C-alpha positions in Angstrom: -29.3 -18.2 75.6 -27.5 -21.0 73.9 -28.8 -24.5 74.8 -26.2 -27.3 74.5 -26.7 -31.0 74.8 -23.5 -32.8 75.9 -23.5 -36.6 75.1 -20.7 -38.6 76.8 -20.8 -41.8 78.7 -18.1 -40.5 81.2 -20.0 -39.0 84.2 -17.0 -36.8 85.1 -17.5 -34.8 81.9 -20.7 -33.3 83.3 -18.8 -32.1 86.4 -16.0 -30.6 84.4 -18.2 -28.7 82.0 -20.4 -27.3 84.7 -17.3 -26.2 86.6 -15.7 -24.7 83.6 -18.8 -22.8 82.3 -20.4 -22.1 85.7 -20.3 -18.3 85.2 -21.9 -18.5 81.8 -24.6 -20.8 83.3 -25.2 -18.5 86.2 -25.6 -15.5 83.9 -28.0 -17.4 81.7 -25.7 -17.1 78.7 -25.5 -20.9 78.3 -27.6 -23.9 79.4 -26.3 -27.4 79.4 -28.2 -30.6 79.2 -26.5 -34.1 79.5 -27.1 -37.5 78.0 -24.9 -40.6 78.3 -25.5 -42.4 74.9 -27.0 -41.7 71.5 -30.5 -43.0 72.3 -30.9 -40.9 75.4 -29.7 -37.9 73.4 -32.4 -38.4 70.7 -35.0 -38.7 73.4 -33.8 -35.4 75.0 -33.8 -33.6 71.5 -37.3 -34.7 70.8 -38.4 -33.4 74.2 -36.5 -30.1 73.9 -36.7 -28.9 70.3 -35.1 -25.6 71.4 -31.6 -27.1 71.8 -29.1 -25.3 69.6 -26.1 -27.5 69.6 -24.9 -31.1 70.3 -21.5 -31.8 71.8 -21.0 -35.5 71.5 -18.3 -38.2 72.1 -17.8 -40.7 69.2 -17.1 -43.9 71.2 -20.0 -44.7 73.6 -21.9 -47.9 74.5 -25.2 -48.4 72.8 -25.7 -45.8 70.1 -22.3 -44.2 69.3 -21.7 -40.6 68.2 -21.5 -41.3 64.5 -24.9 -43.1 64.5 -26.3 -40.2 66.5 -25.2 -37.9 63.6 -27.2 -39.9 61.1 -30.4 -39.4 63.2 -30.0 -35.7 64.0 -31.4 -34.4 60.7 -34.6 -36.4 61.3 -35.1 -34.8 64.8 -33.9 -31.2 64.2 -32.4 -30.1 60.9 -31.2 -26.8 62.3 -29.1 -28.3 65.0 -25.3 -28.4 64.7 -23.1 -31.1 66.1 -19.5 -30.9 67.3 -17.9 -34.3 67.8 -15.3 -35.1 70.5 -13.0 -38.1 70.4 -9.6 -39.3 71.7 -9.0 -40.8 68.2 -8.2 -37.8 66.2 -7.0 -39.5 63.0 -8.2 -38.3 59.6 -10.5 -41.3 59.2 -12.6 -40.3 62.3 -12.6 -36.6 61.3 -13.7 -37.4 57.8 -16.4 -39.9 59.0 -17.8 -37.3 61.4 -17.8 -34.5 58.8 -19.3 -36.7 56.1 -22.2 -37.4 58.5 -23.0 -33.8 59.1 -20.7 -32.8 62.0 -20.1 -29.0 62.2 -16.7 -29.3 63.9 -14.4 -31.8 65.6 -12.5 -31.6 68.9 -9.7 -34.0 70.0 -9.4 -35.3 73.6 -7.9 -34.3 75.9 -10.1 -31.2 75.6 -8.6 -27.8 75.5 -11.4 -25.8 77.3 -10.3 -22.5 75.7 -10.7 -24.1 72.3 -14.0 -25.7 73.4 -15.3 -22.4 74.5 -14.4 -20.7 71.2 -15.9 -23.6 69.3 -19.2 -23.4 71.3 -19.5 -19.7 70.6 -18.6 -20.1 67.0 -21.1 -23.0 66.6 -23.9 -21.2 68.4 -23.3 -18.2 66.2 -23.5 -20.4 63.1 -26.7 -21.9 64.5 -28.2 -18.5 65.0 -27.1 -17.4 61.5 -28.6 -20.6 59.9 -31.8 -20.2 61.8 -32.1 -16.6 60.8 -31.4 -17.7 57.2 -34.0 -20.4 57.3 -36.6 -18.1 58.9 -35.9 -15.6 56.2 -36.3 -18.2 53.5 -39.5 -19.4 55.0 -40.9 -15.9 55.2 -40.1 -15.4 51.5 -42.0 -18.6 50.6 -45.1 -17.8 52.8 -45.3 -14.1 52.2 -44.9 -13.3 48.5 -46.3 -9.8 49.0 -43.3 -9.0 51.2 -40.7 -11.0 49.3 -38.5 -8.2 48.4 -38.1 -6.9 51.9 -37.6 -10.4 53.2 -35.0 -11.1 50.5 -33.1 -8.0 51.6 -33.3 -9.1 55.2 -32.0 -12.5 54.3 -29.1 -11.1 52.3 -28.1 -8.9 55.3 -28.1 -12.0 57.5 -26.1 -14.0 55.0 -23.6 -11.2 54.5 -22.9 -11.3 58.2 -22.7 -15.1 58.4 -19.4 -16.7 59.4 -20.2 -19.5 56.8 -19.8 -19.1 53.1 -23.2 -19.3 51.4 -24.0 -19.6 47.7 -27.4 -20.1 46.0 -27.2 -22.0 42.7 -30.1 -22.8 40.4 -30.7 -26.3 39.0 -29.3 -25.0 35.7 -26.0 -24.1 37.4 -26.5 -20.3 37.6 -25.1 -18.5 40.6 -28.0 -16.5 42.1 -26.3 -15.3 45.3 -23.0 -15.5 47.3 -22.3 -13.8 50.6 -19.1 -11.9 51.6 -17.7 -14.8 53.4 -17.9 -16.9 50.2 -15.9 -14.3 48.2 -13.3 -14.2 51.0 -13.0 -18.0 50.9 -12.4 -18.1 47.1 -10.3 -14.9 47.1 -12.4 -13.6 44.2 -15.1 -11.1 43.4 -18.7 -12.0 42.8 -18.2 -11.7 39.0 -15.3 -14.1 39.1 -17.2 -16.5 41.2 -20.0 -16.5 38.6 -17.6 -17.3 35.8 -15.1 -19.7 37.4 -16.2 -20.9 40.8 -19.9 -21.5 40.3 -19.4 -24.2 37.6 -17.0 -26.1 39.9 -19.4 -25.8 42.8 -22.3 -27.0 40.6 -20.3 -30.1 39.6 -19.8 -30.9 43.2 -23.5 -30.5 43.9 -24.4 -32.8 40.9 -21.9 -35.5 42.0 -23.4 -35.6 45.5 -27.1 -35.2 44.7 -27.8 -37.3 41.6 -30.9 -39.0 43.0 -32.2 -36.4 45.4 -35.9 -35.3 45.2 -36.7 -31.7 44.7 -38.6 -31.3 48.0 -37.6 -28.5 50.4 -36.5 -31.0 53.1 -34.1 -32.9 50.9 -30.6 -32.5 52.4 -27.2 -33.6 51.3 -24.4 -35.0 53.3 -21.4 -33.0 54.3 -18.2 -33.4 52.2 -14.9 -31.8 51.8 -13.7 -29.9 48.7 -10.6 -27.8 47.9 -10.0 -24.9 45.6 -6.7 -23.4 44.3 -7.1 -19.6 44.5 -5.4 -17.1 42.2 -2.9 -16.3 44.9 -1.6 -19.9 44.9 -3.2 -20.8 48.2 -5.3 -24.0 48.5 -8.4 -23.6 50.5 -10.2 -26.6 52.0 -13.9 -26.3 52.8 -16.6 -28.5 54.3 -19.5 -28.3 51.9 -23.1 -29.0 52.8 -26.0 -28.7 50.3 -29.7 -28.0 50.9 -32.3 -28.2 48.1 -35.1 -25.6 48.6 -37.1 -23.0 46.7 -35.9 -19.4 46.2 -37.8 -16.7 44.3 -40.3 -19.2 43.0 -37.6 -21.6 41.6 -35.9 -24.7 42.9 -32.3 -23.9 44.0 -29.4 -25.4 45.9 -28.0 -23.6 48.9 -24.4 -24.5 49.3 -22.9 -24.0 52.8 -19.1 -23.6 52.8 -17.1 -23.8 56.1 -13.4 -23.1 56.1 -11.4 -26.1 57.4 -8.0 -25.1 55.8 -6.3 -24.7 59.2 -7.5 -28.1 60.4 -6.4 -29.8 57.2 -2.9 -28.2 57.4 -2.6 -29.3 61.0 -3.7 -32.8 60.0 -1.1 -32.9 57.2 1.6 -31.6 59.6 0.6 -34.4 62.1 0.8 -36.9 59.3 4.3 -35.7 58.3 5.4 -35.7 61.9 4.1 -39.3 62.3 5.9 -40.4 59.1 9.1 -38.8 60.4 8.8 -40.5 63.8 8.1 -43.9 62.2 11.2 -43.5 59.9 13.3 -42.4 62.9 12.1 -45.4 64.9 12.9 -47.8 62.0 16.4 -46.3 61.8 16.9 -46.7 65.5 15.7 -50.3 65.4 18.1 -51.0 62.5 20.9 -49.3 64.5 20.1 -51.4 67.6 20.2 -54.6 65.6 23.6 -53.6 64.0 25.0 -52.7 67.4 23.8 -56.0 69.0 25.3 -57.9 66.1 28.6 -56.1 66.5 28.7 -56.7 70.2 28.0 -60.4 69.7 30.7 -60.7 67.1 33.2 -58.9 69.4 32.5 -61.4 72.3 32.8 -64.4 70.0 36.0 -63.0 68.4 37.5 -62.5 71.9 36.6 -66.1 72.9 38.0 -67.6 69.7 41.3 -65.7 70.1 41.5 -66.8 73.7 40.8 -70.4 73.0 43.2 -70.4 70.0 45.9 -69.0 72.2 45.3 -71.7 74.9 45.4 -74.4 72.3 49.0 -73.5 71.5 50.2 -74.6 75.0 49.0 -78.3 74.9 49.9 -78.5 71.2 53.4 -77.2 71.8 53.9 -79.6 74.7 52.6 -82.5 72.6 54.9 -81.6 69.7 57.9 -81.3 72.0 57.1 -84.7 73.6 56.5 -86.3 70.3 59.8 -85.0 68.9 61.6 -86.3 72.0 60.0 -89.7 71.6 61.0 -89.7 67.9 64.6 -88.9 68.8 64.7 -91.7 71.5 63.1 -94.1 69.1 65.7 -93.4 66.4 68.5 -93.9 68.9 67.2 -97.2 70.2 66.7 -98.4 66.6 70.3 -97.6 65.7 71.6 -99.3 68.9 69.4 -102.4 68.0 70.6 -102.5 64.4 74.2 -102.2 65.6 73.8 -105.2 67.8 74.7 -103.1 70.9 71.3 -103.0 72.5 71.5 -103.5 76.3 68.8 -104.3 78.7 69.3 -101.0 80.5 69.0 -99.1 77.2 65.7 -100.8 76.4 64.4 -100.2 80.0 65.3 -96.5 79.7 63.5 -96.3 76.3 60.4 -98.0 77.6 60.3 -95.6 80.6 60.7 -92.6 78.3 58.0 -93.9 75.9 55.6 -94.4 78.8 56.1 -90.9 80.2 55.9 -89.3 76.8 52.8 -91.2 75.8 51.1 -90.1 79.1 52.1 -86.5 78.4 50.9 -86.8 74.8 47.5 -88.2 75.7 46.9 -85.6 78.4 47.8 -82.6 76.2 46.0 -83.9 73.1 42.9 -84.5 75.2 43.2 -80.9 76.5 43.6 -79.5 73.0 40.7 -81.6 71.8 38.5 -80.2 74.6 39.5 -76.6 73.7 38.8 -77.3 70.0 35.4 -78.7 71.0 34.7 -75.5 73.0 35.9 -73.4 70.0 33.5 -75.3 67.7 30.7 -74.7 70.2 31.4 -70.9 70.1 31.7 -70.6 66.3 28.6 -72.7 65.6 26.6 -71.2 68.5 24.4 -68.9 66.5 20.8 -68.0 67.4 19.7 -69.3 64.0 21.0 -72.8 64.6 18.4 -75.6 64.4 16.6 -77.0 67.4 18.2 -80.1 69.0 18.4 -82.1 72.2 21.5 -81.5 74.3 22.9 -83.0 77.5 23.0 -80.1 79.8 26.1 -81.0 81.9 28.4 -81.7 78.9 27.0 -78.7 77.1 27.7 -76.4 80.0 31.1 -77.9 80.5 32.1 -76.8 77.0 30.8 -73.3 77.6 32.7 -73.1 80.9 35.9 -74.3 79.2 35.6 -71.7 76.5 35.1 -68.9 78.9 37.8 -69.9 81.4 40.6 -69.1 78.8 39.4 -65.5 78.4 41.9 -62.9 79.7 39.1 -61.3 81.7 38.6 -64.6 83.6 42.3 -64.9 84.6 42.7 -65.1 88.3 39.1 -65.8 88.9 37.3 -69.1 89.6 34.5 -70.4 87.3 32.5 -73.3 88.7 29.8 -75.6 87.3 27.1 -77.2 89.5 24.9 -79.4 87.3 23.4 -82.8 88.0 23.8 -85.6 85.5 21.0 -86.7 83.3 19.4 -83.3 82.5 18.6 -82.7 78.9 17.0 -79.8 77.0 15.1 -79.9 73.7 15.9 -76.4 72.7 17.9 -74.1 70.5 21.5 -74.6 71.6 22.8 -71.7 69.5 20.6 -69.2 71.2 21.4 -70.6 74.6 25.1 -70.4 73.8 24.8 -66.7 73.0 22.9 -66.1 76.2 25.4 -67.9 78.4 28.5 -66.4 76.7 27.0 -62.9 77.1 26.2 -63.5 80.8 29.6 -65.0 81.7 31.5 -62.4 79.7 29.4 -59.7 81.4 30.1 -61.1 84.8 33.9 -61.1 84.4 33.9 -57.7 82.7 31.7 -55.9 85.3 31.7 -57.8 88.6 35.4 -57.8 89.6 36.8 -54.3 89.3 40.5 -53.8 89.8 41.4 -51.9 93.0 44.4 -49.5 93.3 47.4 -50.9 95.4 48.9 -48.6 98.1 52.4 -48.5 99.6 52.8 -47.8 103.2 51.8 -44.3 104.1 49.2 -44.0 101.4 51.4 -43.5 98.4 49.6 -45.0 95.5 51.4 -47.4 93.2 50.8 -47.5 89.5 49.9 -51.2 89.6 46.4 -52.4 90.6 45.2 -55.4 92.5 42.4 -57.5 91.1 40.5 -59.2 93.8 40.0 -62.9 93.0 36.3 -63.6 92.4 34.1 -66.6 91.8 31.4 -67.1 89.2 29.1 -70.1 89.5 26.9 -71.7 86.9 24.3 -73.8 88.7 21.3 -75.8 87.5 18.3 -77.3 89.2 14.9 -78.7 88.2 11.7 -76.6 88.7 8.8 -79.0 88.8 8.6 -81.5 86.0 8.7 -79.2 82.9 11.3 -76.5 83.6 14.9 -76.0 84.8 16.4 -73.1 86.6 19.8 -72.0 85.5 21.7 -69.5 87.6 24.8 -67.4 86.7 26.0 -65.9 90.0 29.0 -64.0 91.1 30.4 -62.6 94.4 31.4 -59.3 92.8 30.5 -55.7 93.4 26.8 -56.0 92.5 24.7 -53.6 90.3 23.8 -50.1 91.4 20.2 -49.9 92.6 19.3 -46.9 90.4 19.9 -48.8 87.1 18.4 -52.2 88.2 14.9 -51.3 86.9 16.4 -50.5 83.4 18.7 -53.5 83.1 16.9 -55.1 80.1 16.4 -51.8 78.3 18.8 -51.0 75.4 21.9 -48.9 76.0 21.8 -49.4 79.8 25.4 -49.8 81.1 27.7 -48.6 83.9 30.8 -48.7 81.7 29.9 -46.5 78.7 33.2 -44.8 78.8 35.0 -48.1 78.8 33.6 -49.3 75.4 30.4 -51.0 76.7 27.3 -50.3 74.5 24.7 -51.6 77.0 23.1 -54.0 74.6 24.2 -57.4 76.0 21.4 -57.9 78.5 18.9 -56.4 76.0 19.8 -59.1 73.5 19.8 -61.8 76.3 16.3 -60.8 77.4 15.0 -61.0 73.8 16.5 -64.4 73.2 15.4 -65.9 76.6 11.8 -64.6 76.4 11.5 -65.1 72.6 13.5 -67.9 71.0 14.0 -70.0 74.2 10.4 -69.4 75.6 11.7 -68.8 79.1 11.9 -66.1 81.8 14.8 -64.1 83.1 15.3 -62.2 86.4 18.2 -60.5 88.1 18.8 -60.4 91.8 21.6 -58.0 92.9 22.7 -56.0 95.9 25.6 -53.5 95.7 28.7 -55.0 97.3 27.2 -58.5 97.6 27.2 -59.9 94.1 24.7 -60.6 91.3 22.6 -63.6 90.3 21.0 -63.9 86.9 18.2 -66.4 87.0 17.0 -68.2 83.8 13.8 -70.4 83.9 13.7 -72.5 80.8 11.3 -75.1 79.6 12.6 -78.6 79.0 10.9 -78.5 75.6 11.3 -75.1 74.0 8.1 -73.8 72.2 
């Protein structure tokens, strides 16, 4: 019967193990004992010296699994420990093996692998105990030393662990079959080539050890390049004892090549995944930058086109005034100026001046909005802005976009509100939200003629977009961008702020606008953003911003 002590602070583990191994427990093949921390485990081991194996979690309250490993040799030097942890990185594995762990299992536990590990460990425990019994018999019964040595060799030859015995002078006294399999060489080759290497490892790890029979080394990892080109990794543990009336080192070698290869494969996979993630993040940043530049370029083109109208009218009016002025000057110089001529000129000058002022002011407003767009970068410095005038410029810049044609854009903002914030970042947010509203909310509908014959033209239903502002308490403002359009489908609403979420992928939309808006609002501006939408009843984007940005 194999006796196993399971150490885990999770109470459910006891139920799972007893359920999984109930048949082996009923038949008497296995017996399980349970402890919930390292100290309780040590108490159980002292009370039950017949326990063969410890299956212990690493992370536990009180005494953890690694500390328990340090105490095991003091309680029972024959016991073998298998560590279990959800943190299967190489650091945990190496720390456990260095402290004497026989094997390592990663959570979630594969019970088939656990069963195989238990049987392998129990077999190793039995082999080690048989070996220690044989060694003890040779020390205590010199008269029967030859027979006992033969028995010990038979046990070692059948052991699943590689075993070599090396004298303190570095001479190889014995190696079992498993050891020759590990090194891929005969016993003679081991004596000539492998024994010196093993002895160097022993000397490096036991420089200060006493020569008593109970002096044990820690477990460490070594690797060896075989003649066939394969690198074999082994966990090496060293005991110092007496054999055939001379002090020797017993070197235990356990094959961990497969585990090392798996760990290396995991490391390469992790590196590949991190590299792919970095590439994806760079691609997202590039796409977001491209989308921002496309929106800004469209706004600049629209504003520049709109400037041509007031500038053209102003130029025509100025030219007309110049012609009228030259005519009245010639009439005056010729002494033929009449009162009616002067009155006509004054009326013309008054009308033209009014026209000039109106169109120049309109052009100036458009230029101001264009300046706001071109300077509105997220990296612009923090400043204090009057919210109503600021939003008026944004609205004016968006109104001239082709997508806004035929729709109404309204601003509802009380006077006197000011924000100490990053106006560049806020400009990017508002431009993206307004452009998004006109691009997605109002979809053109096909026109029909009479008996259902479709026409080639489409009818765009006029819509309304409203930018409204109100105070929230004394430290925040709520800014809403709402429309009365078609709304957002319910199935994509939970993913609106995730990258590449869009309903118009085939129409050139990349789905990065709201992702960039979310990052700016919650990051640079220190605010919150929510979206309230119902299909067929419009959408409202709600920004809650602090009066003083962090």
